[in-house]
C-alpha positions as CSV (number, residue, x, y, z in Angstrom):
1,M,-65.1,147.6,-79.8
2,R,-62.9,146.8,-76.9
3,I,-64.5,145.4,-73.7
4,Q,-63.3,144.5,-70.3
5,Y,-64.8,141.6,-68.3
6,K,-65.5,141.9,-64.6
7,T,-62.5,139.6,-64.0
8,G,-60.2,142.1,-65.7
9,G,-59.6,140.4,-69.0
10,Q,-59.9,142.6,-72.1
11,R,-61.0,141.5,-75.6
12,E,-61.7,143.0,-78.9
13,V,-65.2,142.1,-80.1
14,R,-67.7,143.2,-82.8
15,D,-69.7,146.2,-81.9
16,S,-73.0,144.3,-81.7
17,V,-71.6,141.7,-79.4
18,G,-69.9,144.3,-77.2
19,R,-73.1,146.3,-76.8
20,R,-75.0,143.2,-75.7
21,L,-72.4,142.3,-73.2
22,V,-72.3,145.8,-71.8
23,R,-76.1,146.0,-71.7
24,V,-76.4,142.7,-69.8
25,G,-73.7,143.8,-67.4
26,I,-71.1,141.1,-68.1
27,A,-68.5,143.6,-69.4
28,R,-67.8,147.3,-69.8
29,E,-66.6,149.2,-72.8
30,V,-63.0,150.3,-72.7
31,K,-62.4,153.7,-74.2
32,S,-59.1,154.1,-76.1
33,G,-56.5,156.6,-75.2
34,T,-55.7,159.8,-76.9
35,Y,-54.1,160.0,-80.3
36,Q,-51.4,162.3,-79.0
37,T,-47.9,160.9,-79.1
38,R,-45.2,161.7,-76.4
39,D,-43.8,164.5,-78.6
40,M,-47.2,166.1,-79.0
41,L,-47.9,166.0,-75.3
42,A,-44.5,167.6,-74.6
43,A,-45.3,170.4,-77.1
44,T,-48.6,171.2,-75.3
45,G,-46.9,171.2,-71.9
46,A,-49.5,168.7,-70.5
47,H,-46.7,166.4,-69.4
48,P,-43.4,168.2,-68.7
49,V,-40.4,166.5,-70.2
50,I,-37.8,165.9,-67.5
51,E,-34.2,166.0,-68.6
52,S,-32.5,162.9,-67.2
53,R,-29.1,164.6,-66.9
54,P,-27.5,167.8,-67.8
55,D,-25.3,167.5,-70.9
56,D,-22.3,169.3,-69.3
57,A,-22.2,166.8,-66.3
58,E,-19.3,164.4,-66.2
59,L,-20.0,160.6,-66.2
60,G,-19.0,160.3,-62.5
61,E,-21.5,163.1,-61.6
62,Q,-24.3,161.4,-63.6
63,T,-23.9,158.0,-61.9
64,A,-23.1,159.3,-58.4
65,G,-25.3,157.5,-55.9
66,I,-26.4,154.8,-58.2
67,G,-25.7,151.2,-57.1
68,N,-23.1,149.2,-59.0
69,S,-25.6,146.7,-60.3
70,I,-27.3,149.4,-62.5
71,Q,-24.3,151.5,-63.4
72,P,-23.1,151.4,-67.0
73,V,-20.5,148.7,-67.7
74,D,-17.1,149.6,-69.2
75,A,-16.6,148.9,-72.9
76,V,-14.0,146.3,-72.0
77,D,-16.6,144.1,-70.3
78,L,-19.0,144.2,-73.3
79,P,-19.3,140.9,-75.2
80,V,-17.3,140.5,-78.4
81,D,-19.2,140.5,-81.6
82,D,-19.5,136.8,-82.7
83,E,-20.6,137.5,-86.3
84,L,-23.9,135.6,-85.8
85,D,-25.9,138.6,-86.5
86,A,-24.6,138.8,-90.1
87,L,-25.8,135.2,-90.9
88,D,-29.3,134.3,-92.2
89,A,-31.5,131.5,-90.8
90,D,-30.2,128.8,-93.2
91,Q,-26.6,129.6,-92.5
92,L,-27.3,129.6,-88.7
93,R,-28.9,126.2,-88.9
94,A,-25.9,124.8,-90.8
95,L,-23.6,126.2,-88.2
96,A,-25.7,124.8,-85.4
97,K,-25.6,121.4,-87.1
98,E,-21.8,121.6,-87.4
99,R,-21.4,122.5,-83.7
100,G,-23.9,119.8,-82.6
101,V,-26.5,122.2,-81.3
102,R,-30.0,120.9,-81.8
103,V,-32.6,123.5,-82.8
104,H,-36.2,123.1,-84.0
105,H,-36.5,122.9,-87.7
106,N,-38.9,125.9,-87.8
107,A,-36.9,128.0,-85.3
108,G,-36.3,131.5,-86.6
109,A,-32.9,133.1,-86.9
110,Q,-33.1,134.8,-83.5
111,K,-33.9,131.5,-81.7
112,V,-31.0,129.8,-83.5
113,R,-28.6,132.6,-82.5
114,E,-29.7,132.3,-78.9
115,A,-29.1,128.6,-78.9
116,L,-25.7,129.0,-80.5
117,R,-24.7,131.7,-78.0
118,A,-25.9,129.6,-75.1
119,A,-23.9,126.6,-76.3
120,Q,-20.6,128.5,-76.4
């Protein structure tokens, strides 16, 4: 059972404990949402699906009126693939050691990739 304390914090507890907390007034039971996914809701028409842009519109028409900070970047400005994604955790740690980048011995592959990219 999921409960919500008066302070707003939520917690999953056993049913017997949750019923006691609700009865005493310390918390209230939180009902879960519906099973329906976004696609199911769209099929019933309960929540209309809003098309973000017409498919026949040109890129300039789609981004008209949008500030430069959130407009899509050109492909030229995208970062170059540095081949770090193809390496596993052990290979990344060896590469970090060669480059003199210190990473925690239990750091996962993603953390080591981030550290290597930050050191470039």
